[in-house]
C-alpha positions as CSV (number, residue, x, y, z in Angstrom):
1,X,108.2,94.4,136.9
2,X,110.7,97.5,136.6
3,X,111.9,98.7,133.2
4,X,115.8,98.4,132.8
5,X,117.3,101.0,130.4
6,X,120.8,101.3,129.0
7,X,121.5,105.1,129.8
8,X,124.4,105.3,127.0
9,X,121.8,104.2,124.3
10,X,118.9,106.2,125.5
11,X,118.3,109.9,124.0
12,X,115.8,112.5,124.8
13,X,113.9,114.3,122.1
14,X,111.3,117.1,122.6
15,X,108.5,117.0,119.9
16,X,107.5,120.5,119.1
17,X,105.7,122.5,116.3
18,X,107.5,125.9,116.8
19,X,110.8,126.9,116.6
20,X,111.2,127.3,120.4
21,X,113.9,125.3,122.0
22,X,113.2,123.4,125.2
23,X,116.2,122.2,127.3
24,X,115.2,119.6,129.8
25,X,117.4,117.8,132.3
26,X,116.3,114.4,132.5
27,X,118.1,111.9,134.8
28,X,117.8,108.1,135.2
29,X,119.6,106.6,138.2
30,X,121.6,110.0,138.6
31,X,122.9,109.9,134.9
32,X,121.7,112.7,132.5
33,X,119.9,111.6,129.3
34,X,121.3,113.3,126.2
35,X,119.0,115.6,124.4
36,X,119.0,115.5,120.6
37,X,117.3,117.0,117.6
38,X,117.9,114.0,115.3
39,X,117.7,110.5,116.1
40,X,117.7,107.3,114.1
41,X,114.9,105.0,115.2
42,X,114.2,101.5,113.5
43,X,116.0,102.7,110.4
44,X,114.0,106.2,110.2
45,X,115.6,109.6,110.9
46,X,113.3,111.5,113.4
47,X,113.3,115.1,114.1
48,X,111.3,117.2,116.5
49,X,108.7,118.4,113.9
50,X,108.4,115.0,112.4
51,X,108.8,116.5,109.1
52,X,111.3,113.8,108.0
53,X,113.6,116.1,106.2
54,X,116.8,114.4,107.4
55,X,115.4,111.1,106.4
56,X,114.5,112.1,103.0
57,X,117.8,113.9,102.2
58,X,119.7,110.8,103.5
59,X,117.9,108.1,101.6
60,X,117.5,110.4,98.4
61,X,121.3,110.8,98.4
62,X,122.1,107.2,99.4
63,X,119.8,105.8,96.6
64,X,120.9,108.2,93.9
65,X,124.6,107.2,94.6
66,X,123.4,103.6,94.5
67,X,121.9,104.0,91.2
68,X,125.0,105.9,89.8
69,X,127.1,102.8,91.0
70,X,124.7,100.2,89.4
71,X,124.8,102.3,86.1
72,X,128.7,102.4,86.2
73,X,129.2,98.7,86.8
74,X,126.3,96.8,85.0
75,X,124.1,99.1,82.9
76,X,126.6,98.9,79.8
77,X,126.8,95.2,79.9
78,X,123.2,93.9,80.5
79,X,119.9,94.3,79.1
80,X,117.8,97.1,80.2
81,X,115.4,94.7,81.6
82,X,118.0,93.4,84.0
83,X,119.2,96.8,85.1
84,X,115.4,97.7,85.7
85,X,114.9,94.7,87.9
86,X,118.1,95.3,89.9
87,X,116.9,98.8,90.8
88,X,113.5,97.5,91.9
89,X,115.0,94.7,94.0
90,X,118.0,96.4,95.5
91,X,117.5,100.0,95.6
92,X,113.8,101.0,95.7
93,X,113.0,98.9,98.7
94,X,115.6,101.1,100.5
95,X,114.0,104.3,99.5
96,X,110.4,103.0,100.3
97,X,111.2,101.1,103.5
98,X,108.3,102.2,106.0
99,X,107.1,104.6,103.4
100,X,103.5,104.8,104.9
101,X,105.1,106.2,108.2
102,X,107.2,108.9,107.0
103,X,106.2,109.9,103.5
104,X,106.4,113.8,103.8
105,X,103.6,116.2,103.2
106,X,106.0,119.0,101.9
107,X,106.0,119.2,97.9
108,X,109.7,120.0,97.8
109,X,110.6,116.7,99.7
110,X,108.3,114.7,97.7
111,X,109.9,116.1,94.6
112,X,113.3,115.0,96.0
113,X,112.1,111.3,96.1
114,X,110.6,111.3,92.7
115,X,113.6,112.7,91.1
116,X,115.6,109.7,92.3
117,X,113.1,107.4,90.7
118,X,113.1,109.7,87.6
119,X,117.0,109.3,87.4
120,X,116.4,105.5,87.6
121,X,113.6,105.4,85.0
122,X,116.0,107.5,82.6
123,X,118.6,105.0,82.9
124,X,116.5,101.9,82.7
125,X,114.5,103.1,79.4
126,X,117.7,104.9,78.0
127,X,115.4,107.7,77.4
128,X,116.3,111.2,78.4
129,X,113.8,113.3,76.8
130,X,110.5,112.0,77.5
131,X,108.3,113.0,80.4
132,X,108.5,111.1,83.9
133,X,105.1,109.6,83.3
134,X,105.9,108.2,79.9
135,X,109.0,106.6,81.5
136,X,106.9,105.3,84.3
137,X,104.3,103.8,82.0
138,X,106.7,102.2,79.6
139,X,108.5,100.4,82.7
140,X,105.1,99.6,84.4
141,X,106.5,101.6,87.4
142,X,104.3,103.7,89.9
143,X,105.5,107.0,91.4
144,X,106.5,107.2,94.8
145,X,103.3,109.1,95.8
146,X,101.2,106.5,94.4
147,X,103.2,103.8,96.4
148,X,102.6,105.9,99.7
149,X,98.9,106.2,99.0
150,X,98.5,102.4,98.4
151,X,100.4,101.4,101.5
152,X,98.4,104.0,103.7
153,X,95.2,102.9,102.6
154,X,96.0,99.2,102.9
155,X,97.1,99.4,106.3
156,X,93.9,101.8,107.3
157,X,91.7,98.9,105.8
158,X,93.5,96.5,108.4
159,X,92.6,98.9,111.1
160,X,89.1,99.6,110.1
161,X,88.2,96.0,109.5
162,X,89.7,95.1,112.9
163,X,92.7,93.0,111.7
164,X,95.2,95.4,113.4
165,X,94.5,97.8,116.4
166,X,95.7,101.2,117.5
167,X,95.3,102.9,120.8
168,X,91.7,103.8,121.6
169,X,90.0,106.6,119.7
170,X,92.7,106.7,117.1
171,X,90.5,105.3,114.4
172,X,86.8,106.3,115.2
173,X,83.9,105.8,112.6
174,X,81.7,108.9,112.0
175,X,78.8,106.8,112.4
176,X,79.9,105.6,115.8
177,X,79.5,109.3,117.1
178,X,75.6,109.9,118.0
179,X,76.0,113.6,117.5
180,X,77.2,113.2,113.7
181,X,74.7,112.2,111.2
182,X,76.3,110.7,108.3
183,X,75.1,111.3,104.8
184,X,75.6,109.0,102.0
185,X,75.7,111.9,99.8
186,X,78.9,113.3,101.3
187,X,80.8,110.0,102.2
188,X,81.0,106.5,102.8
189,X,79.7,104.3,105.6
190,X,83.1,103.6,106.9
191,X,84.3,107.4,106.9
192,X,86.5,108.2,109.9
193,X,86.5,111.5,112.1
194,X,89.2,113.9,111.7
195,X,90.8,116.0,114.5
196,X,89.6,119.5,115.0
197,X,93.0,121.4,115.1
198,X,94.7,124.2,113.4
199,X,98.1,122.6,114.1
200,X,100.0,121.9,110.7
201,X,101.9,119.3,112.4
202,X,98.7,117.3,113.0
203,X,96.9,118.0,109.9
204,X,99.9,117.0,107.9
205,X,100.8,114.0,109.9
206,X,100.9,110.4,108.3
207,X,98.0,109.2,110.2
208,X,95.8,112.3,109.3
209,X,96.7,112.2,105.7
210,X,95.7,108.4,105.8
211,X,92.5,109.2,107.4
212,X,91.8,111.7,104.6
213,X,92.7,109.5,101.8
214,X,90.5,106.7,103.3
215,X,87.5,108.9,103.6
216,X,87.9,110.0,99.9
217,X,87.9,106.4,98.6
218,X,84.8,105.4,96.8
219,X,82.1,103.7,98.8
220,X,82.5,100.3,96.7
221,X,86.1,100.2,97.5
222,X,86.0,100.5,101.2
223,X,83.2,98.1,101.3
224,X,85.4,95.3,100.1
225,X,86.3,93.4,103.3
226,X,88.5,90.8,101.6
227,X,92.3,92.1,102.0
228,X,93.2,90.7,98.5
229,X,90.2,92.4,96.7
230,X,90.8,95.7,98.6
231,X,94.5,95.7,97.6
232,X,93.6,95.0,94.0
233,X,91.2,97.9,94.0
234,X,93.6,100.4,95.6
235,X,96.4,99.6,93.4
236,X,94.3,100.5,90.2
237,X,95.1,103.4,88.0
238,X,91.4,104.6,88.5
239,X,91.6,104.8,92.3
240,X,94.9,106.9,92.0
241,X,93.3,109.2,89.3
242,X,90.2,109.7,91.6
243,X,92.4,110.8,94.6
244,X,94.6,113.1,92.4
245,X,91.4,114.7,91.1
246,X,90.5,115.6,94.6
247,X,94.0,117.0,95.2
248,X,94.7,114.5,97.9
249,X,97.8,113.2,96.5
250,X,100.1,114.7,93.7
251,X,99.9,114.1,90.1
252,X,102.7,112.2,88.6
253,X,102.6,114.8,85.8
254,X,103.5,117.5,88.2
255,X,107.0,119.2,87.4
256,X,109.8,117.7,89.3
């Protein structure tokens, strides 16, 4: 069965790791497909390097404006708990939508997201002097970097345990490769293979970072087959602190 495409809604984007531009002329049924360097797909702004810079800038600006509007309209008239709940239910879901897929590897972009949450935490606590971590602890909130880690490990758990599938050879256990002998002293039994490449775009990709985080989890955590128990374990402060100590994710105490 032939695939019918709407030419006017179809775009062409060349994914690349360099600054080189590639001008391609692609035609479907005699009509040229427009080539773009930015495209919004399923709510996420894509760019040729998959850095998600444009996406971060847009949602950071949108969410900060929304927090400001919320502050001007309700903050003076409702308890702090209500303002906090409104932020969590109406604004943060926008900022964290599909976070596991696009959370950036660049520190400067991570800081842009944390500053938005820090702004909300200041208003929710009416505390403009304490550290970001102190504000988060008082509100029982988690930083964006921790939320991204949790979502990535939870979805990796689904792939490794076979509840979800990816194209063949995307998720490969080290123990399944005969040429590699896995040592219990250097990793756990469900450790994944990592691609051998020097390309930064591959090393810093969402999937590769998720693999690295998964490999760094304690053996007793990855051994939890039940989804509920696994979620509880990866959402603990202990798991977060463990990954921070290995420099796999940033510390909430980092300056933003």
